[in-house]
C-alpha positions as CSV (number, residue, x, y, z in Angstrom):
1,X,70.3,67.6,137.0
2,X,67.2,69.7,136.4
3,X,66.5,67.8,133.2
4,X,66.7,64.5,135.1
5,X,64.5,65.9,137.9
6,X,61.8,66.9,135.4
7,X,61.9,63.7,133.3
8,X,61.9,61.2,136.2
9,X,59.9,63.4,138.6
10,X,62.6,63.0,141.3
11,X,61.4,65.8,143.5
12,X,57.8,64.5,143.3
13,X,59.1,61.2,144.6
14,X,61.2,62.8,147.2
15,X,64.5,61.5,145.9
16,X,67.6,62.9,144.0
17,X,70.1,61.9,141.4
18,X,72.7,60.7,144.0
19,X,70.2,58.5,145.7
20,X,69.0,57.0,142.5
21,X,72.5,56.2,141.3
22,X,73.4,54.5,144.5
23,X,70.1,52.5,144.4
24,X,70.9,51.5,140.8
25,X,74.4,50.3,141.7
26,X,72.9,48.4,144.7
27,X,70.3,46.6,142.5
28,X,72.9,45.7,139.9
29,X,75.2,44.2,142.4
30,X,72.4,41.9,143.7
31,X,71.5,40.7,140.3
32,X,74.8,40.8,138.3
33,X,75.2,37.0,138.9
34,X,72.9,36.6,135.8
35,X,75.8,37.7,133.6
36,X,77.7,34.6,134.6
37,X,74.8,32.1,135.2
38,X,72.7,32.7,132.1
39,X,75.5,32.0,129.5
40,X,76.5,29.0,131.5
41,X,73.0,27.5,131.4
42,X,72.2,28.4,127.8
43,X,75.6,27.2,126.5
44,X,74.5,23.7,127.5
45,X,71.8,24.0,124.9
46,X,74.5,24.3,122.2
47,X,74.5,28.1,122.1
48,X,77.7,30.1,121.8
49,X,78.8,31.2,125.3
50,X,80.2,34.6,124.3
51,X,77.2,35.5,122.1
52,X,74.8,34.6,125.0
53,X,76.9,36.7,127.3
54,X,76.5,39.7,125.0
55,X,72.8,39.0,124.5
56,X,72.2,38.8,128.2
57,X,73.8,42.2,128.9
58,X,72.0,43.8,126.0
59,X,68.6,42.3,126.7
60,X,68.9,43.4,130.4
61,X,70.0,46.9,129.4
62,X,67.1,47.2,126.9
63,X,64.6,46.0,129.5
64,X,66.0,48.4,132.2
65,X,66.0,51.4,129.8
66,X,62.4,50.8,128.7
67,X,61.2,50.2,132.2
68,X,63.0,53.3,133.5
69,X,62.4,55.8,130.8
70,X,58.9,54.8,129.7
71,X,57.3,53.3,132.8
72,X,59.4,55.3,135.3
73,X,59.8,52.5,137.8
74,X,63.0,51.5,139.7
75,X,62.6,47.9,138.6
76,X,65.4,46.2,136.8
77,X,65.1,43.5,134.1
78,X,67.3,40.6,132.9
79,X,66.8,37.1,131.6
80,X,64.9,35.2,134.2
81,X,66.1,32.4,136.4
82,X,64.0,29.2,135.9
83,X,63.0,30.3,132.5
84,X,66.6,29.9,131.2
85,X,66.8,26.5,132.9
86,X,63.5,25.4,131.2
87,X,64.8,26.7,127.9
88,X,67.9,24.5,128.1
89,X,66.9,21.4,130.1
90,X,63.3,21.3,129.3
91,X,62.8,22.5,125.7
92,X,66.2,21.8,124.1
93,X,67.7,18.8,125.9
94,X,64.4,17.4,127.2
95,X,62.0,17.8,124.2
96,X,64.7,17.7,121.6
97,X,63.9,21.1,119.9
98,X,66.7,23.2,118.5
99,X,67.8,26.2,120.5
100,X,66.7,28.3,117.5
101,X,63.2,27.0,117.8
102,X,63.3,27.7,121.5
103,X,64.2,31.3,120.8
104,X,61.3,31.5,118.5
105,X,59.0,30.3,121.3
106,X,60.4,33.0,123.6
107,X,59.7,35.6,120.9
108,X,56.1,34.5,120.5
109,X,55.5,34.3,124.2
110,X,56.8,37.9,124.5
111,X,54.6,39.0,121.6
112,X,51.6,37.4,123.2
113,X,52.5,39.0,126.5
114,X,52.7,42.4,124.7
115,X,49.3,41.9,123.1
116,X,47.7,40.8,126.4
117,X,49.1,44.0,127.9
118,X,47.7,46.3,125.2
119,X,44.2,44.8,125.3
120,X,44.2,44.5,129.1
121,X,43.5,40.8,129.1
122,X,46.3,40.2,131.5
123,X,44.3,41.3,134.5
124,X,41.6,38.8,133.7
125,X,44.1,36.0,133.4
126,X,45.9,36.9,136.6
127,X,42.7,37.2,138.6
128,X,41.5,33.9,137.2
129,X,44.4,31.8,138.3
130,X,44.0,30.6,142.0
131,X,46.7,31.6,144.4
132,X,47.1,27.9,145.2
133,X,48.5,27.2,141.7
134,X,50.7,30.3,141.7
135,X,52.3,29.2,145.0
136,X,52.9,25.6,143.6
137,X,54.4,26.9,140.4
138,X,56.8,29.3,142.1
139,X,57.9,26.6,144.5
140,X,58.2,24.1,141.7
141,X,60.5,26.4,139.7
142,X,62.7,26.7,142.8
143,X,62.9,22.9,143.2
144,X,63.7,22.6,139.5
145,X,66.6,25.0,139.9
146,X,67.8,23.1,142.9
147,X,67.8,19.8,140.9
148,X,69.8,21.5,138.2
149,X,72.3,22.9,140.7
150,X,72.8,19.6,142.4
151,X,73.1,17.8,139.1
152,X,75.6,20.2,137.7
153,X,77.8,20.0,140.8
154,X,77.7,16.2,140.8
155,X,76.0,16.1,144.2
156,X,73.1,14.2,142.7
157,X,73.8,11.6,140.0
158,X,71.7,9.1,138.0
159,X,71.1,5.7,139.3
160,X,69.5,2.8,137.4
161,X,67.9,1.4,140.5
162,X,66.7,4.5,142.3
163,X,66.7,7.0,139.4
164,X,68.9,9.4,141.5
165,X,71.4,9.0,144.3
166,X,74.1,10.9,146.1
167,X,77.2,11.6,144.1
168,X,80.8,11.7,145.3
169,X,81.0,14.6,147.7
170,X,84.8,14.4,147.8
171,X,85.1,15.8,144.3
172,X,86.1,19.4,143.9
173,X,83.0,20.4,142.0
174,X,80.7,19.2,144.8
175,X,82.8,20.8,147.5
176,X,83.0,24.1,145.7
177,X,79.3,24.2,145.0
178,X,78.3,23.5,148.6
179,X,80.9,26.0,149.9
180,X,79.5,28.6,147.5
181,X,76.0,27.9,148.7
182,X,77.0,28.2,152.3
183,X,78.8,31.4,151.8
184,X,76.0,33.0,149.7
185,X,73.4,32.0,152.3
186,X,75.4,33.4,155.2
187,X,76.2,36.6,153.5
188,X,72.5,37.1,152.5
189,X,71.5,36.6,156.1
190,X,74.0,39.2,157.1
191,X,72.5,41.5,154.5
192,X,75.7,41.9,152.5
193,X,75.0,43.7,149.2
194,X,75.9,41.5,146.3
195,X,76.1,38.3,148.3
196,X,75.4,36.1,145.3
197,X,77.9,37.7,143.1
198,X,80.5,37.7,145.9
199,X,79.9,34.0,146.4
200,X,80.3,33.2,142.7
201,X,83.5,35.2,142.3
202,X,84.9,34.0,145.6
203,X,84.6,30.3,144.7
204,X,86.0,31.0,141.2
205,X,89.1,32.7,142.7
206,X,89.6,30.0,145.3
207,X,89.4,27.3,142.6
208,X,91.9,29.2,140.5
209,X,94.4,29.5,143.4
210,X,94.1,25.8,144.1
211,X,94.6,24.9,140.5
212,X,91.1,23.6,139.7
213,X,90.1,26.5,137.4
214,X,91.9,28.6,134.7
215,X,92.0,32.4,134.7
216,X,90.8,33.7,131.3
217,X,91.4,37.4,131.9
218,X,89.4,40.3,133.2
219,X,88.5,42.7,130.3
220,X,88.4,42.7,126.5
221,X,86.2,43.9,123.7
222,X,82.8,42.2,123.7
223,X,82.6,38.9,121.9
224,X,80.6,38.6,118.7
225,X,76.9,38.3,119.0
226,X,76.6,36.9,115.4
227,X,76.2,33.2,116.4
228,X,72.8,34.0,118.1
229,X,71.7,37.3,116.6
230,X,68.4,36.9,114.7
231,X,68.9,33.1,114.8
232,X,65.5,32.4,116.2
233,X,63.4,29.9,114.2
234,X,59.9,31.3,114.1
235,X,58.4,28.6,111.9
236,X,59.9,25.9,114.0
237,X,58.3,27.5,117.1
238,X,54.8,27.2,115.4
239,X,54.9,23.4,115.7
240,X,51.7,22.3,117.5
241,X,53.7,20.6,120.2
242,X,55.5,23.9,120.9
243,X,52.3,25.6,121.9
244,X,52.7,24.3,125.5
245,X,56.2,25.6,125.5
246,X,55.1,29.0,124.4
247,X,52.4,28.9,127.0
248,X,54.9,27.9,129.7
249,X,57.2,30.8,128.9
250,X,54.2,33.2,128.8
251,X,52.6,31.9,132.0
252,X,55.7,31.9,134.2
253,X,56.7,35.4,132.9
254,X,53.2,36.7,133.4
255,X,53.0,35.8,137.0
256,X,56.7,36.4,137.8
257,X,56.4,39.9,136.4
258,X,53.1,40.6,138.1
259,X,54.2,39.4,141.4
260,X,57.5,41.2,141.2
261,X,55.9,44.5,140.1
262,X,53.4,44.5,142.9
263,X,55.9,43.3,145.6
264,X,58.5,45.8,144.6
265,X,56.0,48.6,144.3
266,X,54.6,47.8,147.7
267,X,58.1,47.9,149.2
268,X,58.7,51.3,147.7
269,X,55.3,52.7,148.5
270,X,54.6,53.2,144.8
271,X,51.0,51.9,144.9
272,X,48.1,54.3,144.7
273,X,45.4,54.8,147.3
274,X,43.5,51.8,146.0
275,X,46.5,49.5,146.3
276,X,47.0,49.4,142.5
277,X,50.2,50.0,140.5
278,X,49.9,53.1,138.2
279,X,51.2,52.6,134.7
280,X,51.2,48.8,135.2
281,X,50.4,48.5,131.4
282,X,53.7,50.3,130.6
283,X,55.6,48.1,133.0
284,X,54.2,45.0,131.5
285,X,54.9,46.1,128.0
286,X,58.5,47.0,129.0
287,X,58.9,43.4,130.1
288,X,57.4,41.9,127.0
289,X,59.4,44.2,124.7
290,X,62.6,43.1,126.4
291,X,61.7,39.5,125.9
292,X,61.1,39.9,122.2
293,X,64.4,41.9,121.9
294,X,66.2,39.2,123.9
295,X,64.9,36.4,121.7
296,X,66.2,38.4,118.6
297,X,69.6,38.9,120.3
298,X,69.9,35.3,121.5
299,X,68.7,34.8,125.1
300,X,65.8,33.3,127.0
301,X,62.8,35.3,128.4
302,X,63.6,38.6,130.1
303,X,61.6,39.5,133.2
304,X,61.5,41.8,136.1
305,X,63.8,41.1,139.0
306,X,62.7,40.9,142.7
307,X,66.3,41.9,143.5
308,X,65.1,45.4,142.6
309,X,63.9,45.7,146.2
310,X,67.5,46.1,147.2
311,X,67.7,49.3,145.3
312,X,64.4,50.5,146.6
313,X,65.7,49.8,150.2
314,X,68.6,52.1,149.3
315,X,66.2,54.9,148.3
316,X,65.5,54.3,144.6
317,X,62.0,55.5,143.7
318,X,62.1,56.3,140.0
319,X,63.1,55.0,136.6
320,X,66.5,56.6,136.9
321,X,67.4,53.7,139.2
322,X,66.6,51.2,136.4
323,X,68.5,53.3,133.8
324,X,71.6,53.2,136.0
325,X,71.3,49.4,136.2
326,X,71.0,49.3,132.4
327,X,74.2,51.4,132.0
328,X,76.1,49.0,134.3
329,X,74.9,46.0,132.2
330,X,76.4,47.7,129.1
331,X,79.7,48.3,130.9
332,X,79.7,44.6,131.8
333,X,80.0,43.8,128.1
334,X,83.7,44.4,128.5
335,X,84.2,41.8,131.2
336,X,83.6,38.7,129.0
337,X,86.9,37.0,129.9
338,X,85.9,37.1,133.5
339,X,82.5,35.7,132.8
340,X,84.1,32.9,130.7
341,X,86.3,32.0,133.7
342,X,83.3,31.2,135.9
343,X,83.0,27.4,136.2
344,X,79.6,25.6,136.5
345,X,80.1,24.6,140.1
346,X,80.6,28.3,141.0
347,X,77.1,29.1,139.7
348,X,75.6,25.9,141.2
349,X,75.7,27.4,144.7
350,X,73.9,30.5,143.4
351,X,71.2,28.4,141.7
352,X,70.7,26.5,144.9
353,X,70.3,29.7,146.9
354,X,67.8,31.1,144.4
355,X,65.9,27.8,144.8
356,X,65.7,28.4,148.5
357,X,64.1,31.8,148.0
358,X,61.5,30.5,145.5
359,X,60.6,27.4,147.5
360,X,59.6,29.7,150.3
361,X,56.2,30.2,148.7
362,X,55.2,26.8,150.0
363,X,54.9,28.5,153.5
364,X,51.9,30.4,152.2
365,X,49.9,27.4,151.0
366,X,46.8,26.3,152.8
367,X,48.0,22.9,154.1
368,X,44.8,22.5,156.2
369,X,42.7,22.1,153.0
370,X,43.7,19.0,151.0
371,X,42.0,20.4,147.9
372,X,44.4,23.2,147.9
373,X,47.5,21.4,149.3
374,X,47.4,18.5,146.8
375,X,47.6,20.7,143.6
376,X,50.4,22.8,145.2
377,X,52.5,19.7,146.0
378,X,51.8,18.1,142.5
379,X,52.8,21.2,140.6
380,X,55.9,21.7,142.8
381,X,57.1,18.1,142.6
382,X,56.3,17.6,139.0
383,X,58.7,20.2,137.8
384,X,62.0,18.8,139.2
385,X,60.9,15.1,138.7
386,X,59.8,15.6,135.1
387,X,62.6,18.1,134.5
388,X,60.1,20.5,133.0
389,X,58.3,23.6,134.1
390,X,55.6,23.1,131.4
391,X,54.7,19.7,132.7
392,X,54.5,20.9,136.3
393,X,52.1,23.7,135.2
394,X,49.9,21.3,133.2
395,X,49.7,18.7,136.0
396,X,49.0,21.4,138.5
397,X,46.0,22.7,136.6
398,X,44.6,19.3,135.9
399,X,44.9,18.2,139.5
400,X,43.4,21.4,140.8
401,X,40.2,21.2,138.6
402,X,39.8,17.4,139.1
403,X,40.1,17.5,142.9
404,X,37.9,20.6,143.3
405,X,35.2,19.1,141.0
406,X,35.2,15.7,142.7
407,X,35.0,17.4,146.1
408,X,32.0,19.5,145.0
409,X,34.0,22.7,145.4
410,X,32.7,24.2,142.1
411,X,32.7,27.7,143.5
412,X,36.5,27.6,143.5
413,X,36.6,27.0,139.8
414,X,36.3,29.5,137.0
415,X,36.0,29.2,133.2
416,X,39.7,30.1,132.6
417,X,41.1,27.4,134.9
418,X,38.7,24.8,133.6
419,X,39.5,25.5,129.9
420,X,43.2,25.4,130.6
421,X,42.9,22.1,132.5
422,X,40.9,20.6,129.7
423,X,43.4,21.7,127.1
424,X,46.3,20.2,129.1
425,X,44.4,17.0,129.6
426,X,43.6,16.8,125.9
427,X,47.2,17.2,125.1
428,X,48.2,14.3,127.3
429,X,45.4,12.0,126.0
430,X,45.7,12.7,122.3
431,X,49.0,14.5,121.5
432,X,51.5,12.7,123.6
């Protein structure tokens, strides 16, 4: 106990081992749904479900261990929602790249993130991107997830006349997905720990009882990771057209991590007197290291989870909380049969709930100023309608610079935003 106290500085943070362990368990329960959701999404890209399950648990554990033992923050990591959807539906199924090349793009985005953290360029980038675009991108990812959830459950279907239309809501998949969403939302409102995981498992069990789903077992030795281990195609990821994909992975991870770190640290009163996060460089490098490791193992970008606030609310203040989460992800390796029994409609409700949380950023946009409101709406709508996070980011940047410039609001522009908008516009004009 004394060793743990000294290493994680428990006394200094006015906490103890028991509190940190409880906080770690709490955080894990709120984010354990990724164990079921991530393999479900990535398997649609042609990846082996069992291998992705193992890669998900290992990448999450690595990220948690590095974050906890090196950065000493109670912030958990795992493959990010939205980024996994972009990996499958945007890069592989949408653009036609192989999942191996997509893993290569994830690796390069993690490497770039790592270098940006070492040379402290990330602060310049973060400070250069207007809050307007950040809000639009966050909301767009939420709407993108909502579209995927509705599509997977058959609630929204293709229509040659109107592009999309309402599906058959009498089908079991649609009913289960909606029921799961209702349950998860209600439990979250009632502040029930692990609401998302309870909803997923609850719908799975009900479907099994009613004969709409088969039970694959509870525990077994972990599946082989061989189908995805070191399968990333680095040369394929260096294709010129893949640069926008790498940038999208990097951009989303950069702001997702930054926002999560600051938000969680503020909740746990971990900011210094100047309102800055000490050791933010280490925290950023923990995130990027986990992304590179995850790509090598066979999963999409690993990022910091906002669900870490649940553990902080339970008293977690040090990296020991993150280490406990990492240990629980390793234990989860032995529950592969259970993960394989989770049907897509059971995770659809969870995706829809996460979409609600992310779309909430629209409330913070400045709707009174059309030069701010328009780029927010374009970025947010473009992602689900083009089925691509990358396209939403690009159109958001282009519209922001064009509208601000035409309105004479040059003071709102900076070199970084202008350069990025021009690069995106050039891509559309000459490369597409």
